[in-house]
CHARMM-style PDB file with segment names, atoms N, HN, CA, C and O in Angstrom:
ATOM      1  N   TYR     1      71.295 100.020  -9.716  1.00  0.00      PROA
ATOM      2  CA  TYR     1      69.612  99.627 -10.198  1.00  0.00      PROA
ATOM      3  C   TYR     1      69.158  98.566  -9.052  1.00  0.00      PROA
ATOM      4  O   TYR     1      69.958  98.106  -8.237  1.00  0.00      PROA
ATOM      5  N   TYR     2      68.315  98.362  -9.076  1.00  0.00      PROA
ATOM      6  HN  TYR     2      67.666  98.735  -9.738  1.00  0.00      PROA
ATOM      7  CA  TYR     2      67.539  97.361  -7.714  1.00  0.00      PROA
ATOM      8  C   TYR     2      66.734  96.476  -8.559  1.00  0.00      PROA
ATOM      9  O   TYR     2      66.245  96.993  -9.564  1.00  0.00      PROA
ATOM     10  N   THR     3      66.489  95.123  -8.313  1.00  0.00      PROA
ATOM     11  HN  THR     3      66.886  94.704  -7.497  1.00  0.00      PROA
ATOM     12  CA  THR     3      65.747  94.200  -8.987  1.00  0.00      PROA
ATOM     13  C   THR     3      64.553  94.354  -8.359  1.00  0.00      PROA
ATOM     14  O   THR     3      64.429  94.983  -7.309  1.00  0.00      PROA
ATOM     15  N   ASP     4      63.502  93.716  -9.048  1.00  0.00      PROA
ATOM     16  HN  ASP     4      63.603  93.205  -9.902  1.00  0.00      PROA
ATOM     17  CA  ASP     4      62.036  93.744  -8.797  1.00  0.00      PROA
ATOM     18  C   ASP     4      61.714  93.204  -7.428  1.00  0.00      PROA
ATOM     19  O   ASP     4      60.709  93.621  -6.853  1.00  0.00      PROA
ATOM     20  N   GLU     5      62.573  92.215  -6.810  1.00  0.00      PROA
ATOM     21  HN  GLU     5      63.390  91.877  -7.277  1.00  0.00      PROA
ATOM     22  CA  GLU     5      62.303  91.716  -5.561  1.00  0.00      PROA
ATOM     23  C   GLU     5      63.148  92.861  -4.625  1.00  0.00      PROA
ATOM     24  O   GLU     5      62.713  93.033  -3.486  1.00  0.00      PROA
ATOM     25  N   GLU     6      64.006  93.433  -4.932  1.00  0.00      PROA
ATOM     26  HN  GLU     6      64.360  93.293  -5.857  1.00  0.00      PROA
ATOM     27  CA  GLU     6      64.639  94.099  -3.837  1.00  0.00      PROA
ATOM     28  C   GLU     6      63.674  95.677  -3.846  1.00  0.00      PROA
ATOM     29  O   GLU     6      63.602  96.465  -2.903  1.00  0.00      PROA
ATOM     30  N   LEU     7      63.061  95.802  -5.091  1.00  0.00      PROA
ATOM     31  HN  LEU     7      63.119  95.163  -5.858  1.00  0.00      PROA
ATOM     32  CA  LEU     7      61.903  96.865  -5.028  1.00  0.00      PROA
ATOM     33  C   LEU     7      61.137  96.745  -4.266  1.00  0.00      PROA
ATOM     34  O   LEU     7      60.973  97.628  -3.424  1.00  0.00      PROA
ATOM     35  N   LEU     8      60.431  95.679  -4.278  1.00  0.00      PROA
ATOM     36  HN  LEU     8      60.564  94.962  -4.962  1.00  0.00      PROA
ATOM     37  CA  LEU     8      59.102  95.015  -3.620  1.00  0.00      PROA
ATOM     38  C   LEU     8      59.651  95.323  -2.030  1.00  0.00      PROA
ATOM     39  O   LEU     8      59.101  96.198  -1.362  1.00  0.00      PROA
ATOM     40  N   GLU     9      60.872  94.461  -1.452  1.00  0.00      PROA
ATOM     41  HN  GLU     9      61.318  93.751  -1.995  1.00  0.00      PROA
ATOM     42  CA  GLU     9      61.178  94.518  -0.037  1.00  0.00      PROA
ATOM     43  C   GLU     9      61.181  96.148   0.508  1.00  0.00      PROA
ATOM     44  O   GLU     9      60.534  96.455   1.509  1.00  0.00      PROA
ATOM     45  N   LYS    10      61.952  97.121  -0.236  1.00  0.00      PROA
ATOM     46  HN  LYS    10      62.478  96.871  -1.049  1.00  0.00      PROA
ATOM     47  CA  LYS    10      61.803  98.345   0.174  1.00  0.00      PROA
ATOM     48  C   LYS    10      60.346  98.852   0.139  1.00  0.00      PROA
ATOM     49  O   LYS    10      60.002  99.657   1.005  1.00  0.00      PROA
ATOM     50  N   ALA    11      59.542  98.477  -0.714  1.00  0.00      PROA
ATOM     51  HN  ALA    11      59.822  97.823  -1.417  1.00  0.00      PROA
ATOM     52  CA  ALA    11      58.045  99.147  -0.439  1.00  0.00      PROA
ATOM     53  C   ALA    11      57.309  98.450   0.776  1.00  0.00      PROA
ATOM     54  O   ALA    11      56.450  99.006   1.460  1.00  0.00      PROA
ATOM     55  N   ARG    12      57.800  97.054   0.963  1.00  0.00      PROA
ATOM     56  HN  ARG    12      58.497  96.602   0.407  1.00  0.00      PROA
ATOM     57  CA  ARG    12      57.233  96.620   2.227  1.00  0.00      PROA
ATOM     58  C   ARG    12      57.823  97.283   3.490  1.00  0.00      PROA
ATOM     59  O   ARG    12      57.080  97.651   4.400  1.00  0.00      PROA
ATOM     60  N   GLU    13      58.834  97.398   3.529  1.00  0.00      PROA
ATOM     61  HN  GLU    13      59.438  97.100   2.790  1.00  0.00      PROA
ATOM     62  CA  GLU    13      59.652  98.126   4.597  1.00  0.00      PROA
ATOM     63  C   GLU    13      58.856  99.321   5.007  1.00  0.00      PROA
ATOM     64  O   GLU    13      58.596  99.592   6.179  1.00  0.00      PROA
ATOM     65  N   GLU    14      58.481 100.024   3.958  1.00  0.00      PROA
ATOM     66  HN  GLU    14      58.691  99.804   3.006  1.00  0.00      PROA
ATOM     67  CA  GLU    14      58.057 101.476   3.713  1.00  0.00      PROA
ATOM     68  C   GLU    14      56.632 101.630   4.439  1.00  0.00      PROA
ATOM     69  O   GLU    14      56.323 102.544   5.204  1.00  0.00      PROA
ATOM     70  N   VAL    15      55.724 100.413   3.992  1.00  0.00      PROA
ATOM     71  HN  VAL    15      55.974  99.671   3.370  1.00  0.00      PROA
ATOM     72  CA  VAL    15      54.728 100.385   4.384  1.00  0.00      PROA
ATOM     73  C   VAL    15      54.467  99.863   6.035  1.00  0.00      PROA
ATOM     74  O   VAL    15      53.678 100.241   6.901  1.00  0.00      PROA
ATOM     75  N   ARG    16      55.393  98.950   6.004  1.00  0.00      PROA
ATOM     76  HN  ARG    16      56.033  98.643   5.300  1.00  0.00      PROA
ATOM     77  CA  ARG    16      55.500  98.607   7.587  1.00  0.00      PROA
ATOM     78  C   ARG    16      55.587 100.196   8.536  1.00  0.00      PROA
ATOM     79  O   ARG    16      54.854 100.471   9.486  1.00  0.00      PROA
ATOM     80  N   TRP    17      56.657 101.059   7.979  1.00  0.00      PROA
ATOM     81  HN  TRP    17      57.253 100.835   7.208  1.00  0.00      PROA
ATOM     82  CA  TRP    17      56.868 102.007   8.645  1.00  0.00      PROA
ATOM     83  C   TRP    17      55.731 102.770   9.150  1.00  0.00      PROA
ATOM     84  O   TRP    17      55.369 102.918  10.317  1.00  0.00      PROA
ATOM     85  N   TYR    18      55.138 103.312   7.877  1.00  0.00      PROA
ATOM     86  HN  TYR    18      55.432 103.192   6.928  1.00  0.00      PROA
ATOM     87  CA  TYR    18      53.692 104.180   7.947  1.00  0.00      PROA
ATOM     88  C   TYR    18      52.960 103.204   8.896  1.00  0.00      PROA
ATOM     89  O   TYR    18      52.597 103.618   9.997  1.00  0.00      PROA
ATOM     90  N   LYS    19      52.719 101.888   8.509  1.00  0.00      PROA
ATOM     91  HN  LYS    19      53.014 101.552   7.614  1.00  0.00      PROA
ATOM     92  CA  LYS    19      51.527 101.434   9.656  1.00  0.00      PROA
ATOM     93  C   LYS    19      52.117 101.618  11.123  1.00  0.00      PROA
ATOM     94  O   LYS    19      51.469 101.593  12.169  1.00  0.00      PROA
ATOM     95  N   SER    20      53.178 101.765  11.006  1.00  0.00      PROA
ATOM     96  HN  SER    20      53.705 101.786  10.156  1.00  0.00      PROA
ATOM     97  CA  SER    20      53.542 101.937  12.720  1.00  0.00      PROA
ATOM     98  C   SER    20      53.509 103.296  13.080  1.00  0.00      PROA
ATOM     99  O   SER    20      53.501 103.473  14.298  1.00  0.00      PROA
ATOM    100  N   VAL    21      53.488 104.302  12.387  1.00  0.00      PROA
ATOM    101  HN  VAL    21      53.495 104.158  11.397  1.00  0.00      PROA
ATOM    102  CA  VAL    21      53.418 105.906  12.426  1.00  0.00      PROA
ATOM    103  C   VAL    21      51.724 106.221  12.207  1.00  0.00      PROA
ATOM    104  O   VAL    21      51.261 107.006  13.035  1.00  0.00      PROA
ATOM    105  N   PHE    22      50.855 105.737  11.276  1.00  0.00      PROA
ATOM    106  HN  PHE    22      51.230 105.100  10.604  1.00  0.00      PROA
ATOM    107  CA  PHE    22      49.686 106.152  11.441  1.00  0.00      PROA
ATOM    108  C   PHE    22      48.662 105.131  11.953  1.00  0.00      PROA
ATOM    109  O   PHE    22      48.667 103.997  11.474  1.00  0.00      PROA
ATOM    110  N   PRO    23      47.954 105.412  12.719  1.00  0.00      PROA
ATOM    111  CA  PRO    23      47.045 104.172  12.955  1.00  0.00      PROA
ATOM    112  C   PRO    23      46.101 103.752  11.549  1.00  0.00      PROA
ATOM    113  O   PRO    23      45.912 102.608  11.136  1.00  0.00      PROA
ATOM    114  N   LEU    24      45.662 104.825  11.053  1.00  0.00      PROA
ATOM    115  HN  LEU    24      45.816 105.754  11.388  1.00  0.00      PROA
ATOM    116  CA  LEU    24      44.636 104.853   9.769  1.00  0.00      PROA
ATOM    117  C   LEU    24      45.516 104.743   8.553  1.00  0.00      PROA
ATOM    118  O   LEU    24      45.571 105.817   7.955  1.00  0.00      PROA
ATOM    119  N   PHE    25      46.097 103.949   8.099  1.00  0.00      PROA
ATOM    120  HN  PHE    25      46.052 103.076   8.585  1.00  0.00      PROA
ATOM    121  CA  PHE    25      46.861 103.973   6.969  1.00  0.00      PROA
ATOM    122  C   PHE    25      46.158 103.229   5.811  1.00  0.00      PROA
ATOM    123  O   PHE    25      45.500 102.208   6.013  1.00  0.00      PROA
ATOM    124  N   PHE    26      46.330 103.800   4.546  1.00  0.00      PROA
ATOM    125  HN  PHE    26      46.864 104.629   4.382  1.00  0.00      PROA
ATOM    126  CA  PHE    26      45.737 103.182   3.549  1.00  0.00      PROA
ATOM    127  C   PHE    26      46.514 102.832   2.334  1.00  0.00      PROA
ATOM    128  O   PHE    26      47.508 103.556   2.384  1.00  0.00      PROA
ATOM    129  N   ILE    27      46.574 102.085   1.254  1.00  0.00      PROA
ATOM    130  HN  ILE    27      45.766 101.497   1.213  1.00  0.00      PROA
ATOM    131  CA  ILE    27      47.141 102.092   0.061  1.00  0.00      PROA
ATOM    132  C   ILE    27      46.371 102.508  -0.749  1.00  0.00      PROA
ATOM    133  O   ILE    27      45.313 101.879  -0.729  1.00  0.00      PROA
ATOM    134  N   GLU    28      46.427 103.580  -1.731  1.00  0.00      PROA
ATOM    135  HN  GLU    28      47.287 104.091  -1.747  1.00  0.00      PROA
ATOM    136  CA  GLU    28      45.692 104.429  -2.408  1.00  0.00      PROA
ATOM    137  C   GLU    28      45.874 103.992  -3.950  1.00  0.00      PROA
ATOM    138  O   GLU    28      46.973 104.031  -4.502  1.00  0.00      PROA
ATOM    139  N   LEU    29      44.958 103.667  -4.446  1.00  0.00      PROA
ATOM    140  HN  LEU    29      44.065 103.636  -3.997  1.00  0.00      PROA
ATOM    141  CA  LEU    29      44.891 103.137  -6.059  1.00  0.00      PROA
ATOM    142  C   LEU    29      44.452 104.031  -7.069  1.00  0.00      PROA
ATOM    143  O   LEU    29      43.288 104.418  -6.957  1.00  0.00      PROA
ATOM    144  N   GLN    30      44.994 104.371  -7.853  1.00  0.00      PROA
ATOM    145  HN  GLN    30      45.939 104.057  -7.944  1.00  0.00      PROA
ATOM    146  CA  GLN    30      44.466 105.581  -9.119  1.00  0.00      PROA
ATOM    147  C   GLN    30      44.926 104.913 -10.325  1.00  0.00      PROA
ATOM    148  O   GLN    30      45.950 104.233 -10.405  1.00  0.00      PROA
ATOM    149  N   TYR    31      44.188 105.128 -11.156  1.00  0.00      PROA
ATOM    150  HN  TYR    31      43.357 105.681 -11.091  1.00  0.00      PROA
ATOM    151  CA  TYR    31      44.015 104.470 -12.594  1.00  0.00      PROA
ATOM    152  C   TYR    31      43.837 105.504 -13.479  1.00  0.00      PROA
ATOM    153  O   TYR    31      42.844 106.214 -13.321  1.00  0.00      PROA
ATOM    154  N   HSD    32      44.684 105.758 -14.479  1.00  0.00      PROA
ATOM    155  HN  HSD    32      45.490 105.181 -14.608  1.00  0.00      PROA
ATOM    156  CA  HSD    32      44.635 106.999 -15.327  1.00  0.00      PROA
ATOM    157  C   HSD    32      45.067 106.255 -16.850  1.00  0.00      PROA
ATOM    158  O   HSD    32      45.340 106.945 -17.832  1.00  0.00      PROA
ATOM    159  N   GLY    33      45.077 105.082 -16.869  1.00  0.00      PROA
ATOM    160  HN  GLY    33      44.855 104.521 -16.071  1.00  0.00      PROA
ATOM    161  CA  GLY    33      45.381 104.507 -18.091  1.00  0.00      PROA
ATOM    162  C   GLY    33      46.620 104.556 -18.652  1.00  0.00      PROA
ATOM    163  O   GLY    33      46.862 104.349 -19.841  1.00  0.00      PROA
ATOM    164  N   LEU    34      47.626 104.907 -17.559  1.00  0.00      PROA
ATOM    165  HN  LEU    34      47.429 105.075 -16.594  1.00  0.00      PROA
ATOM    166  CA  LEU    34      48.930 104.880 -18.004  1.00  0.00      PROA
ATOM    167  C   LEU    34      49.546 102.997 -17.854  1.00  0.00      PROA
ATOM    168  O   LEU    34      48.971 102.193 -17.121  1.00  0.00      PROA
ATOM    169  N   PRO    35      50.387 102.754 -18.440  1.00  0.00      PROA
ATOM    170  CA  PRO    35      51.098 101.604 -18.518  1.00  0.00      PROA
ATOM    171  C   PRO    35      51.946 101.079 -17.039  1.00  0.00      PROA
ATOM    172  O   PRO    35      52.070  99.949 -16.565  1.00  0.00      PROA
ATOM    173  N   ASP    36      52.370 102.207 -16.639  1.00  0.00      PROA
ATOM    174  HN  ASP    36      52.269 103.124 -17.023  1.00  0.00      PROA
ATOM    175  CA  ASP    36      52.868 101.782 -15.431  1.00  0.00      PROA
ATOM    176  C   ASP    36      52.254 101.642 -14.394  1.00  0.00      PROA
ATOM    177  O   ASP    36      52.800 100.967 -13.522  1.00  0.00      PROA
ATOM    178  N   GLU    37      50.928 102.219 -14.128  1.00  0.00      PROA
ATOM    179  HN  GLU    37      50.484 102.768 -14.837  1.00  0.00      PROA
ATOM    180  CA  GLU    37      49.729 101.592 -13.444  1.00  0.00      PROA
ATOM    181  C   GLU    37      49.472 100.466 -13.605  1.00  0.00      PROA
ATOM    182  O   GLU    37      49.485  99.710 -12.633  1.00  0.00      PROA
ATOM    183  N   ALA    38      49.183 100.038 -14.774  1.00  0.00      PROA
ATOM    184  HN  ALA    38      49.173 100.652 -15.563  1.00  0.00      PROA
ATOM    185  CA  ALA    38      48.529  98.797 -15.067  1.00  0.00      PROA
ATOM    186  C   ALA    38      49.572  97.790 -14.716  1.00  0.00      PROA
ATOM    187  O   ALA    38      49.124  96.645 -14.778  1.00  0.00      PROA
ATOM    188  N   TYR    39      50.982  97.873 -14.321  1.00  0.00      PROA
ATOM    189  HN  TYR    39      51.346  98.804 -14.271  1.00  0.00      PROA
ATOM    190  CA  TYR    39      51.935  96.909 -13.818  1.00  0.00      PROA
ATOM    191  C   TYR    39      51.952  97.222 -12.250  1.00  0.00      PROA
ATOM    192  O   TYR    39      51.976  96.210 -11.551  1.00  0.00      PROA
ATOM    193  N   VAL    40      51.945  98.269 -11.673  1.00  0.00      PROA
ATOM    194  HN  VAL    40      51.926  99.092 -12.241  1.00  0.00      PROA
ATOM    195  CA  VAL    40      51.875  98.541 -10.543  1.00  0.00      PROA
ATOM    196  C   VAL    40      50.884  98.213  -9.600  1.00  0.00      PROA
ATOM    197  O   VAL    40      51.183  97.673  -8.535  1.00  0.00      PROA
ATOM    198  N   MET    41      49.610  98.526  -9.938  1.00  0.00      PROA
ATOM    199  HN  MET    41      49.367  98.965 -10.804  1.00  0.00      PROA
ATOM    200  CA  MET    41      48.506  98.374  -9.155  1.00  0.00      PROA
ATOM    201  C   MET    41      48.138  96.670  -8.899  1.00  0.00      PROA
ATOM    202  O   MET    41      47.167  96.386  -8.197  1.00  0.00      PROA
ATOM    203  N   PRO    42      48.816  95.798  -9.395  1.00  0.00      PROA
ATOM    204  CA  PRO    42      48.390  94.271  -8.749  1.00  0.00      PROA
ATOM    205  C   PRO    42      49.560  94.197  -7.854  1.00  0.00      PROA
ATOM    206  O   PRO    42      49.423  93.593  -6.790  1.00  0.00      PROA
ATOM    207  N   ILE    43      50.407  94.601  -8.075  1.00  0.00      PROA
ATOM    208  HN  ILE    43      50.518  95.092  -8.939  1.00  0.00      PROA
ATOM    209  CA  ILE    43      51.520  94.580  -7.005  1.00  0.00      PROA
ATOM    210  C   ILE    43      51.337  95.451  -5.630  1.00  0.00      PROA
ATOM    211  O   ILE    43      51.686  95.124  -4.495  1.00  0.00      PROA
ATOM    212  N   LEU    44      50.820  96.413  -5.971  1.00  0.00      PROA
ATOM    213  HN  LEU    44      50.536  96.679  -6.893  1.00  0.00      PROA
ATOM    214  CA  LEU    44      50.093  97.105  -4.682  1.00  0.00      PROA
ATOM    215  C   LEU    44      49.030  96.593  -4.055  1.00  0.00      PROA
ATOM    216  O   LEU    44      48.748  96.916  -2.901  1.00  0.00      PROA
ATOM    217  N   VAL    45      48.373  95.788  -4.719  1.00  0.00      PROA
ATOM    218  HN  VAL    45      48.602  95.525  -5.657  1.00  0.00      PROA
ATOM    219  CA  VAL    45      47.101  95.066  -3.956  1.00  0.00      PROA
ATOM    220  C   VAL    45      47.239  94.010  -3.197  1.00  0.00      PROA
ATOM    221  O   VAL    45      46.545  93.666  -2.240  1.00  0.00      PROA
ATOM    222  N   LYS    46      48.681  93.222  -3.915  1.00  0.00      PROA
ATOM    223  HN  LYS    46      49.244  93.502  -4.692  1.00  0.00      PROA
ATOM    224  CA  LYS    46      48.981  92.116  -3.213  1.00  0.00      PROA
ATOM    225  C   LYS    46      49.436  92.545  -1.842  1.00  0.00      PROA
ATOM    226  O   LYS    46      49.013  92.121  -0.767  1.00  0.00      PROA
ATOM    227  N   LEU    47      50.511  93.595  -2.085  1.00  0.00      PROA
ATOM    228  HN  LEU    47      50.854  93.939  -2.958  1.00  0.00      PROA
ATOM    229  CA  LEU    47      51.255  94.008  -0.772  1.00  0.00      PROA
ATOM    230  C   LEU    47      50.229  94.488   0.321  1.00  0.00      PROA
ATOM    231  O   LEU    47      50.485  94.331   1.515  1.00  0.00      PROA
ATOM    232  N   ALA    48      49.148  95.033  -0.078  1.00  0.00      PROA
ATOM    233  HN  ALA    48      48.940  95.160  -1.048  1.00  0.00      PROA
ATOM    234  CA  ALA    48      48.111  95.557   0.941  1.00  0.00      PROA
ATOM    235  C   ALA    48      47.610  94.364   1.766  1.00  0.00      PROA
ATOM    236  O   ALA    48      47.430  94.389   2.984  1.00  0.00      PROA
ATOM    237  N   ARG    49      47.388  93.211   0.874  1.00  0.00      PROA
ATOM    238  HN  ARG    49      47.534  93.190  -0.115  1.00  0.00      PROA
ATOM    239  CA  ARG    49      46.888  92.253   1.152  1.00  0.00      PROA
ATOM    240  C   ARG    49      47.621  91.365   2.081  1.00  0.00      PROA
ATOM    241  O   ARG    49      46.938  90.711   2.869  1.00  0.00      PROA
ATOM    242  N   GLN    50      49.044  91.229   2.110  1.00  0.00      PROA
ATOM    243  HN  GLN    50      49.599  91.761   1.469  1.00  0.00      PROA
ATOM    244  CA  GLN    50      49.999  90.358   2.715  1.00  0.00      PROA
ATOM    245  C   GLN    50      50.443  91.167   4.364  1.00  0.00      PROA
ATOM    246  O   GLN    50      50.823  90.639   5.409  1.00  0.00      PROA
ATOM    247  N   GLU    51      50.211  92.550   4.041  1.00  0.00      PROA
ATOM    248  HN  GLU    51      49.902  92.979   3.192  1.00  0.00      PROA
ATOM    249  CA  GLU    51      50.558  93.732   5.008  1.00  0.00      PROA
ATOM    250  C   GLU    51      49.234  94.130   5.895  1.00  0.00      PROA
ATOM    251  O   GLU    51      49.330  95.019   6.741  1.00  0.00      PROA
ATOM    252  N   ASP    52      48.168  93.536   5.703  1.00  0.00      PROA
ATOM    253  HN  ASP    52      48.091  92.814   5.016  1.00  0.00      PROA
ATOM    254  CA  ASP    52      46.837  93.503   6.105  1.00  0.00      PROA
ATOM    255  C   ASP    52      46.321  95.221   6.080  1.00  0.00      PROA
ATOM    256  O   ASP    52      45.549  95.612   6.956  1.00  0.00      PROA
ATOM    257  N   VAL    53      46.736  96.001   5.194  1.00  0.00      PROA
ATOM    258  HN  VAL    53      47.363  95.684   4.483  1.00  0.00      PROA
ATOM    259  CA  VAL    53      46.457  97.437   4.670  1.00  0.00      PROA
ATOM    260  C   VAL    53      45.163  97.714   3.907  1.00  0.00      PROA
ATOM    261  O   VAL    53      44.981  97.260   2.777  1.00  0.00      PROA
ATOM    262  N   PRO    54      44.384  98.371   4.468  1.00  0.00      PROA
ATOM    263  CA  PRO    54      43.382  98.507   3.432  1.00  0.00      PROA
ATOM    264  C   PRO    54      43.542  99.346   2.360  1.00  0.00      PROA
ATOM    265  O   PRO    54      44.430 100.199   2.358  1.00  0.00      PROA
ATOM    266  N   LEU    55      42.723  99.189   1.381  1.00  0.00      PROA
ATOM    267  HN  LEU    55      42.002  98.496   1.383  1.00  0.00      PROA
ATOM    268  CA  LEU    55      43.102  99.707  -0.033  1.00  0.00      PROA
ATOM    269  C   LEU    55      42.004 100.821  -0.219  1.00  0.00      PROA
ATOM    270  O   LEU    55      40.920 100.573   0.307  1.00  0.00      PROA
ATOM    271  N   ILE    56      42.115 101.858  -0.804  1.00  0.00      PROA
ATOM    272  HN  ILE    56      42.996 102.060  -1.232  1.00  0.00      PROA
ATOM    273  CA  ILE    56      41.337 102.944  -1.173  1.00  0.00      PROA
ATOM    274  C   ILE    56      41.606 103.016  -2.750  1.00  0.00      PROA
ATOM    275  O   ILE    56      42.734 102.950  -3.238  1.00  0.00      PROA
ATOM    276  N   ALA    57      40.447 103.157  -3.468  1.00  0.00      PROA
ATOM    277  HN  ALA    57      39.530 103.211  -3.071  1.00  0.00      PROA
ATOM    278  CA  ALA    57      40.363 103.357  -4.719  1.00  0.00      PROA
ATOM    279  C   ALA    57      39.906 105.040  -4.938  1.00  0.00      PROA
ATOM    280  O   ALA    57      38.861 105.514  -4.493  1.00  0.00      PROA
ATOM    281  N   ALA    58      40.667 105.603  -5.517  1.00  0.00      PROA
ATOM    282  HN  ALA    58      41.516 105.218  -5.879  1.00  0.00      PROA
ATOM    283  CA  ALA    58      40.414 107.192  -5.850  1.00  0.00      PROA
ATOM    284  C   ALA    58      40.959 107.546  -7.109  1.00  0.00      PROA
ATOM    285  O   ALA    58      41.506 106.844  -7.959  1.00  0.00      PROA
ATOM    286  N   ASN    59      40.692 108.860  -7.075  1.00  0.00      PROA
ATOM    287  HN  ASN    59      40.247 109.431  -6.384  1.00  0.00      PROA
ATOM    288  CA  ASN    59      41.336 109.650  -8.370  1.00  0.00      PROA
ATOM    289  C   ASN    59      41.322 111.146  -8.276  1.00  0.00      PROA
ATOM    290  O   ASN    59      40.655 111.817  -7.488  1.00  0.00      PROA
ATOM    291  N   ASP    60      41.984 111.484  -9.005  1.00  0.00      PROA
ATOM    292  HN  ASP    60      42.526 110.939  -9.645  1.00  0.00      PROA
ATOM    293  CA  ASP    60      42.038 113.153  -8.916  1.00  0.00      PROA
ATOM    294  C   ASP    60      40.983 113.927  -9.165  1.00  0.00      PROA
ATOM    295  O   ASP    60      40.350 113.690 -10.194  1.00  0.00      PROA
ATOM    296  N   ALA    61      40.601 114.904  -8.382  1.00  0.00      PROA
ATOM    297  HN  ALA    61      41.115 115.097  -7.546  1.00  0.00      PROA
ATOM    298  CA  ALA    61      39.917 115.820  -8.624  1.00  0.00      PROA
ATOM    299  C   ALA    61      40.157 116.846  -8.928  1.00  0.00      PROA
ATOM    300  O   ALA    61      41.158 117.165  -8.287  1.00  0.00      PROA
ATOM    301  N   HSD    62      39.750 117.905  -9.762  1.00  0.00      PROA
ATOM    302  HN  HSD    62      38.937 117.645 -10.283  1.00  0.00      PROA
ATOM    303  CA  HSD    62      40.227 119.267 -10.279  1.00  0.00      PROA
ATOM    304  C   HSD    62      38.705 120.136 -10.365  1.00  0.00      PROA
ATOM    305  O   HSD    62      37.679 119.930 -11.013  1.00  0.00      PROA
ATOM    306  N   MET    63      39.057 121.064  -9.506  1.00  0.00      PROA
ATOM    307  HN  MET    63      39.891 121.232  -8.979  1.00  0.00      PROA
ATOM    308  CA  MET    63      37.861 122.176  -9.668  1.00  0.00      PROA
ATOM    309  C   MET    63      38.184 123.570 -10.742  1.00  0.00      PROA
ATOM    310  O   MET    63      39.272 124.098 -10.975  1.00  0.00      PROA
ATOM    311  N   LYS    64      37.222 123.821 -11.118  1.00  0.00      PROA
ATOM    312  HN  LYS    64      36.339 123.393 -10.929  1.00  0.00      PROA
ATOM    313  CA  LYS    64      37.361 125.033 -12.217  1.00  0.00      PROA
ATOM    314  C   LYS    64      37.837 126.099 -11.421  1.00  0.00      PROA
ATOM    315  O   LYS    64      38.948 126.582 -11.638  1.00  0.00      PROA
ATOM    316  N   ASP    65      37.113 126.503 -10.535  1.00  0.00      PROA
ATOM    317  HN  ASP    65      36.211 126.111 -10.359  1.00  0.00      PROA
ATOM    318  CA  ASP    65      37.297 127.432  -9.615  1.00  0.00      PROA
ATOM    319  C   ASP    65      37.030 127.246  -8.245  1.00  0.00      PROA
ATOM    320  O   ASP    65      37.158 126.111  -7.786  1.00  0.00      PROA
ATOM    321  N   ASN    66      36.736 128.028  -7.631  1.00  0.00      PROA
ATOM    322  HN  ASN    66      36.633 128.951  -8.004  1.00  0.00      PROA
ATOM    323  CA  ASN    66      36.622 128.174  -5.642  1.00  0.00      PROA
ATOM    324  C   ASN    66      34.849 128.046  -5.440  1.00  0.00      PROA
ATOM    325  O   ASN    66      34.339 128.032  -4.320  1.00  0.00      PROA
ATOM    326  N   SER    67      34.152 127.970  -6.549  1.00  0.00      PROA
ATOM    327  HN  SER    67      34.566 127.981  -7.459  1.00  0.00      PROA
ATOM    328  CA  SER    67      32.781 127.981  -6.290  1.00  0.00      PROA
ATOM    329  C   SER    67      32.294 127.047  -5.668  1.00  0.00      PROA
ATOM    330  O   SER    67      33.135 126.167  -5.483  1.00  0.00      PROA
ATOM    331  N   ASP    68      31.229 126.799  -5.214  1.00  0.00      PROA
ATOM    332  HN  ASP    68      30.546 127.513  -5.365  1.00  0.00      PROA
ATOM    333  CA  ASP    68      30.611 125.418  -4.565  1.00  0.00      PROA
ATOM    334  C   ASP    68      29.989 124.415  -5.808  1.00  0.00      PROA
ATOM    335  OT1 ASP    68      29.479 123.330  -5.529  1.00  0.00      PROA
TER     336      ASP     68
END
């Protein structure tokens, strides 16, 4: 198991890698009312600000069928 600090550092390394590969990299936030999301979201916001990565708020979209 990893400590919270170790997990945060691993996430930071991943963010830096993605930034180096993709010129337009965003951290996406989705909220569905789950307790884990409420815990992780402030951490993601802080990480995005520290690493100068834009945030995007989104949510899943599901279509009933292939019609317009």
